[in-house]
C-alpha angles and dihedrals in degrees: 000000000000119000121233118240095266094051091043089056091048091050093052091048089068117094129237127218116250090243086077094056139275097279117061114252129185090245093050092048092047096048094044093051107027126112124222106240104185135054093243091053092230095122130057135176140184119229112193096222104028093049089059092067112115127231128257125167088225101043127191096207137034133195130232127188123221104209094192093054094032088227134130122219127202112205133184115247094188138012112294122205120229108271094017114136116248113240134188126185121247093199118131106180096180115095109255140148092300097082144294131321091253094063112114120226093246091055091044092053092047094048102040103028101027101236141094117236110218099184094111093228100081102099097038091049090046093048092051093048092046091049090052091049091049092050091051090048092048092049091048090051090053091040094231130129117256 
């Protein structure tokens, strides 16, 4: 589907990570800002408001996608003070096409999203999530409950 002029301007106002090249491209903007919308991670979408949420290693909201309604929902995961910025986490601890298992979250964010997170929690949050993913994978390989 073709975007109207307003949505085209909004799309091109998004940034792209340096890994996609120096000049912004539609592909770079899409892959920097898209959200995986299915469990198999074979589908991704951009939502003009939701994709503007910034990263924090300790987020206050998370998104869920309703495939039947083709809608995304952003829900609070803790109390949020009036005027407080809404944050999601960009972490993806499972090994995927974005690099190797030994990549730290701070390096992952710099390479694939083009910014440095200075929260001080990145790598400890990443290590805990990666350890949990590895335990689940090991249990599945041995076909035993965790």
